[in-house]
Backbone as CSV, one residue per row, in Angstrom:
resi,resn,N_x,N_y,N_z,CA_x,CA_y,CA_z,C_x,C_y,C_z
1,UNK,213.750,80.707,74.290,214.890,80.967,73.427,215.326,82.420,73.662
2,UNK,216.612,82.620,73.823,217.158,83.962,74.017,216.920,84.799,72.772
3,UNK,216.672,86.100,72.945,216.412,86.956,71.777,217.537,86.931,70.739
4,UNK,218.778,86.832,71.190,219.899,86.836,70.248,219.884,85.574,69.385
5,UNK,219.498,84.443,69.983,219.420,83.198,69.210,218.200,83.195,68.294
6,UNK,217.106,83.780,68.748,215.934,83.929,67.890,216.305,84.726,66.651
7,UNK,217.059,85.812,66.870,217.468,86.675,65.774,218.431,85.975,64.820
8,UNK,219.441,85.309,65.370,220.417,84.634,64.501,219.774,83.478,63.746
9,UNK,218.780,82.819,64.357,218.083,81.724,63.681,217.256,82.208,62.487
10,UNK,216.902,83.488,62.462,216.198,84.031,61.295,217.066,83.979,60.045
11,UNK,218.389,83.861,60.240,219.309,83.774,59.114,219.762,82.372,58.792
12,UNK,219.158,81.376,59.429,219.526,79.983,59.184,218.894,79.500,57.877
13,UNK,219.562,78.546,57.241,219.023,77.963,56.011,217.644,77.346,56.206
14,UNK,217.371,76.865,57.408,216.063,76.263,57.689,214.936,77.287,57.542
15,UNK,215.246,78.556,57.676,214.269,79.631,57.483,214.383,80.197,56.066
16,UNK,215.614,80.447,55.635,215.814,81.158,54.373,215.481,80.341,53.133
17,UNK,215.703,79.030,53.162,215.341,78.213,51.994,213.831,78.170,51.760
18,UNK,213.027,77.886,52.796,211.568,77.922,52.548,211.074,79.327,52.182
19,UNK,211.670,80.355,52.803,211.268,81.718,52.479,211.641,82.059,51.032
20,UNK,212.786,81.593,50.573,213.194,81.792,49.179,212.227,81.102,48.228
21,UNK,211.730,79.948,48.639,210.764,79.205,47.825,209.436,79.943,47.741
22,UNK,209.006,80.542,48.846,207.773,81.346,48.843,207.932,82.521,47.881
23,UNK,209.077,83.178,47.934,209.327,84.307,47.031,209.318,83.827,45.582
24,UNK,209.975,82.715,45.299,209.997,82.167,43.941,208.584,81.838,43.462
25,UNK,207.812,81.164,44.296,206.436,80.810,43.917,205.625,82.063,43.608
26,UNK,205.797,83.093,44.412,205.057,84.337,44.197,205.470,84.988,42.882
27,UNK,206.757,84.972,42.593,207.242,85.574,41.346,206.815,84.772,40.116
28,UNK,206.642,83.461,40.282,206.194,82.639,39.152,204.746,82.925,38.764
29,UNK,204.004,83.599,39.631,202.622,83.963,39.329,202.531,85.251,38.525
30,UNK,203.651,85.869,38.243,203.671,87.122,37.490,203.427,86.835,36.016
31,UNK,203.013,87.866,35.253,202.741,87.661,33.827,203.943,87.121,33.048
32,UNK,205.132,87.599,33.380,206.346,87.088,32.746,207.218,86.488,33.832
33,UNK,208.016,85.538,33.461,208.832,84.828,34.450,210.203,85.459,34.636
34,UNK,210.468,86.596,34.031,211.801,87.174,34.130,212.168,87.534,35.563
35,UNK,211.211,87.987,36.363,211.514,88.312,37.769,211.936,87.052,38.522
36,UNK,211.270,85.933,38.252,211.640,84.670,38.900,213.032,84.224,38.455
37,UNK,213.348,84.434,37.199,214.689,84.081,36.706,215.758,84.935,37.379
38,UNK,215.496,86.234,37.537,216.441,87.109,38.235,216.600,86.675,39.692
39,UNK,215.498,86.239,40.293,215.556,85.760,41.680,216.454,84.517,41.783
40,UNK,216.248,83.560,40.899,217.068,82.343,40.904,218.540,82.646,40.628
41,UNK,218.798,83.559,39.700,220.164,83.950,39.393,220.827,84.606,40.611
42,UNK,220.098,85.474,41.287,220.619,86.156,42.476,220.884,85.163,43.601
43,UNK,219.959,84.231,43.800,220.144,83.198,44.832,221.361,82.324,44.507
44,UNK,221.484,81.931,43.255,222.607,81.086,42.854,223.929,81.818,43.046
45,UNK,223.960,83.090,42.687,225.176,83.881,42.878,225.527,83.975,44.362
46,UNK,224.561,84.340,45.181,224.807,84.533,46.614,225.230,83.238,47.298
47,UNK,224.431,82.197,47.123,224.733,80.913,47.770,226.003,80.294,47.191
48,UNK,226.146,80.363,45.881,227.300,79.756,45.233,228.606,80.435,45.591
49,UNK,228.625,81.763,45.555,229.847,82.490,45.868,230.225,82.311,47.333
50,UNK,229.226,82.360,48.217,229.487,82.145,49.643,230.039,80.742,49.862
51,UNK,229.425,79.740,49.247,229.873,78.349,49.409,231.286,78.157,48.865
52,UNK,231.566,78.712,47.694,232.904,78.570,47.113,233.980,79.191,48.008
53,UNK,233.685,80.355,48.577,234.656,80.984,49.472,234.853,80.169,50.748
54,UNK,233.767,79.579,51.254,233.878,78.738,52.450,234.720,77.489,52.149
55,UNK,234.470,76.867,51.011,235.243,75.681,50.623,236.709,76.057,50.403
56,UNK,236.951,77.149,49.693,238.311,77.593,49.426,239.050,77.938,50.717
57,UNK,238.345,78.542,51.661,238.949,78.894,52.943,239.426,77.654,53.691
58,UNK,238.700,76.544,53.570,239.100,75.289,54.213,240.180,74.582,53.388
59,UNK,240.034,74.615,52.075,240.984,73.912,51.205,242.364,74.553,51.233
60,UNK,242.404,75.850,51.312,243.677,76.592,51.268,243.756,77.518,52.480
61,UNK,243.948,76.953,53.677,243.958,77.790,54.870,245.038,78.867,54.798
62,UNK,244.669,80.037,55.270,245.610,81.148,55.268,245.579,81.982,54.002
63,UNK,244.925,81.482,52.946,244.853,82.244,51.698,243.861,83.394,51.830
64,UNK,242.682,83.079,52.340,241.683,84.115,52.616,241.843,84.560,54.059
65,UNK,241.568,85.820,54.305,241.689,86.305,55.673,240.481,85.942,56.517
66,UNK,239.369,85.567,55.880,238.180,85.235,56.655,237.249,84.303,55.893
67,UNK,236.286,83.777,56.622,235.303,82.834,56.128,233.955,83.568,56.083
68,UNK,233.382,83.844,54.924,232.179,84.687,54.863,230.995,84.076,55.606
69,UNK,230.219,84.944,56.229,229.023,84.508,56.950,227.886,84.255,55.963
70,UNK,227.456,83.004,55.891,226.316,82.666,55.048,225.023,83.246,55.587
71,UNK,224.914,83.309,56.930,223.734,83.940,57.528,223.620,85.390,57.050
72,UNK,224.750,86.096,57.053,224.735,87.512,56.667,224.437,87.671,55.174
73,UNK,225.087,86.873,54.334,224.893,87.040,52.891,223.466,86.690,52.464
74,UNK,223.000,85.527,52.870,221.660,85.109,52.443,220.543,85.914,53.103
75,UNK,220.750,86.329,54.355,219.738,87.161,55.021,219.565,88.476,54.298
76,UNK,220.696,89.084,53.937,220.606,90.360,53.245,219.869,90.206,51.926
77,UNK,220.167,89.144,51.192,219.485,88.917,49.919,218.004,88.595,50.117
78,UNK,217.705,87.598,50.937,216.321,87.112,51.038,215.406,88.135,51.696
79,UNK,215.800,88.660,52.850,214.938,89.652,53.502,214.917,90.956,52.713
80,UNK,216.057,91.314,52.138,216.080,92.516,51.302,215.132,92.397,50.119
81,UNK,215.161,91.258,49.443,214.265,91.041,48.300,212.808,91.011,48.736
82,UNK,212.527,90.378,49.866,211.145,90.331,50.363,210.614,91.741,50.621
83,UNK,211.436,92.581,51.239,211.003,93.949,51.509,210.888,94.761,50.220
84,UNK,211.747,94.499,49.242,211.638,95.168,47.938,210.317,94.776,47.273
85,UNK,209.987,93.502,47.303,208.748,93.037,46.672,207.508,93.610,47.361
86,UNK,207.536,93.628,48.688,206.380,94.139,49.435,206.202,95.636,49.190
87,UNK,207.305,96.353,49.026,207.210,97.811,48.878,207.095,98.276,47.434
88,UNK,207.087,97.365,46.488,207.138,97.733,45.067,206.025,98.687,44.648
89,UNK,204.842,98.510,45.176,203.724,99.375,44.773,203.333,100.367,45.860
90,UNK,204.168,100.495,46.877,203.881,101.424,47.973,204.309,102.835,47.585
91,UNK,203.830,103.784,48.344,204.233,105.174,48.142,205.677,105.384,48.577
92,UNK,206.152,106.602,48.418,207.563,106.901,48.688,207.944,106.614,50.135
93,UNK,207.208,107.168,51.100,207.579,107.010,52.511,207.415,105.577,53.004
94,UNK,206.336,104.896,52.673,206.278,103.480,53.072,207.404,102.653,52.468
95,UNK,207.785,102.972,51.228,208.878,102.258,50.576,210.197,102.501,51.319
96,UNK,210.428,103.744,51.737,211.636,104.077,52.498,211.620,103.372,53.847
97,UNK,210.484,103.376,54.534,210.384,102.708,55.840,210.569,101.202,55.720
98,UNK,210.009,100.598,54.682,210.186,99.159,54.466,211.642,98.835,54.122
99,UNK,212.293,99.678,53.348,213.712,99.468,53.035,214.537,99.542,54.318
100,UNK,214.254,100.516,55.169,214.969,100.629,56.444,214.707,99.419,57.338
101,UNK,213.483,98.909,57.323,213.155,97.717,58.126,213.938,96.508,57.623
102,UNK,214.010,96.338,56.307,214.768,95.216,55.738,216.248,95.310,56.054
103,UNK,216.812,96.516,55.922,218.226,96.723,56.229,218.485,96.469,57.713
104,UNK,217.597,96.957,58.555,217.753,96.761,60.006,217.719,95.286,60.368
105,UNK,216.796,94.530,59.792,216.710,93.101,60.085,217.983,92.376,59.633
106,UNK,218.449,92.657,58.426,219.670,92.012,57.925,220.882,92.385,58.779
107,UNK,220.990,93.650,59.168,222.096,94.075,60.032,222.017,93.421,61.406
108,UNK,220.808,93.310,61.941,220.640,92.685,63.258,221.053,91.217,63.224
109,UNK,220.705,90.520,62.164,221.120,89.118,62.020,222.636,89.037,61.927
110,UNK,223.240,89.944,61.149,224.704,89.955,60.997,225.382,90.233,62.339
111,UNK,224.892,91.216,63.078,225.468,91.540,64.385,225.309,90.370,65.347
112,UNK,224.184,89.674,65.261,223.958,88.525,66.152,224.997,87.439,65.920
113,UNK,225.459,87.289,64.675,226.483,86.277,64.377,227.796,86.601,65.084
114,UNK,228.113,87.879,65.177,229.319,88.308,65.891,229.118,88.127,67.398
115,UNK,227.952,88.524,67.891,227.693,88.470,69.334,227.690,87.048,69.891
116,UNK,227.259,86.078,69.092,227.275,84.699,69.597,228.610,84.004,69.319
117,UNK,229.523,84.717,68.659,230.855,84.170,68.418,230.960,83.248,67.222
118,UNK,229.964,83.251,66.353,229.992,82.381,65.177,230.895,82.935,64.079
119,UNK,231.034,84.254,64.006,231.839,84.907,62.976,232.491,86.159,63.536
120,UNK,233.550,86.577,62.861,234.195,87.840,63.195,233.492,88.967,62.432
121,UNK,233.835,90.188,62.774,233.267,91.340,62.071,233.647,91.291,60.589
122,UNK,234.888,90.934,60.288,235.339,90.851,58.888,234.541,89.801,58.118
123,UNK,234.267,88.672,58.744,233.506,87.605,58.081,232.070,88.036,57.810
124,UNK,231.494,88.786,58.736,230.142,89.294,58.551,230.120,90.334,57.435
125,UNK,231.132,91.214,57.403,231.203,92.201,56.319,231.367,91.528,54.968
126,UNK,232.171,90.467,54.912,232.347,89.747,53.658,231.009,89.139,53.218
127,UNK,230.281,88.534,54.141,228.969,87.979,53.820,227.991,89.052,53.367
128,UNK,228.013,90.190,54.051,227.100,91.277,53.672,227.451,91.856,52.307
129,UNK,228.732,91.875,51.963,229.127,92.355,50.638,228.579,91.426,49.549
130,UNK,228.668,90.129,49.788,228.132,89.156,48.822,226.610,89.312,48.728
131,UNK,225.943,89.409,49.869,224.491,89.586,49.874,224.057,90.871,49.208
132,UNK,224.810,91.940,49.420,224.488,93.233,48.789,224.604,93.141,47.273
133,UNK,225.656,92.493,46.808,225.832,92.334,45.358,224.695,91.494,44.765
134,UNK,224.311,90.443,45.461,223.223,89.589,44.977,221.893,90.347,44.988
135,UNK,221.652,91.135,46.029,220.417,91.925,46.095,220.397,92.972,44.982
136,UNK,221.538,93.611,44.731,221.612,94.596,43.645,221.304,93.934,42.303
137,UNK,221.801,92.716,42.109,221.515,91.966,40.889,220.016,91.702,40.759
138,UNK,219.383,91.277,41.855,217.944,91.015,41.816,217.156,92.290,41.523
139,UNK,217.484,93.368,42.219,216.758,94.630,42.019,216.925,95.121,40.592
140,UNK,218.131,94.980,40.043,218.383,95.367,38.653,217.419,94.649,37.708
141,UNK,217.287,93.346,37.862,216.403,92.580,36.992,214.940,92.760,37.315
142,UNK,214.633,92.849,38.595,213.242,92.991,39.041,212.614,94.275,38.517
143,UNK,213.379,95.336,38.484,212.842,96.631,38.048,212.443,96.616,36.581
144,UNK,212.925,95.645,35.823,212.617,95.546,34.399,211.449,94.596,34.124
145,UNK,210.941,93.950,35.145,209.891,92.963,34.904,208.508,93.601,34.989
146,UNK,207.547,92.895,34.461,206.162,93.352,34.491,205.547,92.913,35.811
147,UNK,205.100,93.856,36.632,204.559,93.466,37.939,203.222,92.744,37.832
148,UNK,203.001,91.908,38.808,201.725,91.193,38.887,200.720,92.069,39.611
149,UNK,199.469,91.805,39.371,198.420,92.511,40.083,198.065,91.807,41.387
150,UNK,198.986,91.002,41.882,198.722,90.238,43.099,198.749,91.147,44.321
151,UNK,197.823,90.946,45.250,197.888,91.721,46.481,199.119,91.314,47.299
152,UNK,199.680,92.267,48.023,200.903,92.040,48.788,200.708,90.963,49.860
153,UNK,199.493,90.840,50.378,199.267,89.846,51.436,199.509,88.427,50.932
154,UNK,199.400,88.204,49.617,199.642,86.855,49.088,201.116,86.459,49.178
155,UNK,201.979,87.438,49.404,203.387,87.160,49.689,203.669,87.220,51.185
156,UNK,203.133,88.246,51.847,203.488,88.457,53.257,202.942,87.381,54.184
157,UNK,201.732,86.940,53.975,201.149,85.930,54.881,201.926,84.611,54.807
158,UNK,202.154,84.046,53.606,202.950,82.813,53.574,204.384,83.030,54.079
159,UNK,204.964,84.178,53.782,206.339,84.448,54.230,206.422,84.495,55.754
160,UNK,205.500,85.194,56.378,205.502,85.285,57.851,205.254,83.910,58.461
161,UNK,204.346,83.141,57.887,204.086,81.788,58.398,205.320,80.900,58.296
162,UNK,206.010,80.965,57.179,207.231,80.170,56.994,208.280,80.562,58.018
163,UNK,208.461,81.858,58.220,209.461,82.323,59.186,209.104,81.866,60.591
164,UNK,207.851,82.013,60.975,207.433,81.624,62.325,207.528,80.117,62.550
165,UNK,207.172,79.335,61.535,207.185,77.881,61.688,208.576,77.267,61.601
166,UNK,209.490,77.919,60.890,210.809,77.316,60.721,211.892,77.943,61.589
167,UNK,211.614,79.072,62.215,212.619,79.685,63.083,212.875,78.781,64.291
168,UNK,214.153,78.645,64.618,214.543,77.769,65.716,215.034,76.420,65.226
169,UNK,214.778,76.113,63.984,215.287,74.882,63.399,216.643,75.189,62.757
170,UNK,217.431,74.176,62.551,218.744,74.381,61.953,218.925,73.492,60.740
171,UNK,219.547,74.064,59.742,219.931,73.345,58.540,221.319,73.857,58.193
172,UNK,222.313,73.117,58.600,223.697,73.563,58.456,224.333,72.995,57.198
173,UNK,224.908,73.868,56.429,225.655,73.448,55.245,227.155,73.542,55.498
174,UNK,227.542,74.146,56.622,228.966,74.375,56.908,229.763,73.073,56.910
175,UNK,229.168,72.002,57.435,229.884,70.722,57.478,230.142,70.183,56.075
176,UNK,229.204,70.402,55.182,229.376,69.952,53.798,230.501,70.736,53.133
177,UNK,230.518,72.055,53.326,231.576,72.888,52.738,232.929,72.519,53.325
178,UNK,232.949,72.246,54.620,234.203,71.872,55.266,234.698,70.520,54.723
179,UNK,233.787,69.588,54.522,234.155,68.279,53.960,234.818,68.454,52.592
180,UNK,234.167,69.223,51.702,234.743,69.439,50.371,236.074,70.173,50.455
181,UNK,236.149,71.147,51.344,237.391,71.888,51.509,238.523,71.012,51.995
182,UNK,238.232,70.146,52.965,239.265,69.236,53.469,239.690,68.236,52.397
183,UNK,238.726,67.766,51.615,239.046,66.850,50.522,239.983,67.527,49.521
184,UNK,239.656,68.750,49.151,240.504,69.484,48.196,241.870,69.792,48.795
185,UNK,241.889,70.076,50.080,243.169,70.331,50.769,244.052,69.093,50.726
186,UNK,243.463,67.923,51.028,244.214,66.679,51.010,244.652,66.305,49.597
187,UNK,243.872,66.737,48.619,244.226,66.466,47.218,245.356,67.384,46.748
188,UNK,245.726,68.340,47.580,246.826,69.244,47.247,246.469,70.322,46.259
189,UNK,245.231,70.767,46.300,244.783,71.756,45.325,245.520,73.103,45.466
190,UNK,246.021,73.376,46.643,246.684,74.673,46.865,248.210,74.584,46.779
191,UNK,248.684,73.477,46.338,250.110,73.360,46.109,250.882,72.661,47.147
């Protein structure tokens, strides 16, 4: 597999959904479930807003200037949150290095979408804006929760295994969004 496809596949739903589930399971082991609730709210916002814009873009062509990249939005949220969780109890410099690693990975996935011709730069920026807002929402809520005494490896080992085992697989939702968008277009939703 070419490195660019390996990288772009890290942002596929086939990787991000199981990884999101690992994060949720880990957060459910915390003393209070508020962190898990913030995670679900952030995921719903990111996935829902991205999906609605994709459907609207198909239903009302020409209304939006671009179609947001789901790879970019969800990658920024999921990998960003994973790095936030792993660095939560780290010192200042490790926390900064982990934040830079998470940002670099999300940016690399976004750039890969442009390089393979799946999205334009504007579409990737739109996806990253949605992902950034969702990550900010998660961090806002996460910082208020009571941390678990769980060792970091209990998150990192399952997360790395999920990424390695599911990378290269595809789970496309674009066809579903396009179907709904075309249905709404034919129904005359845009006038």
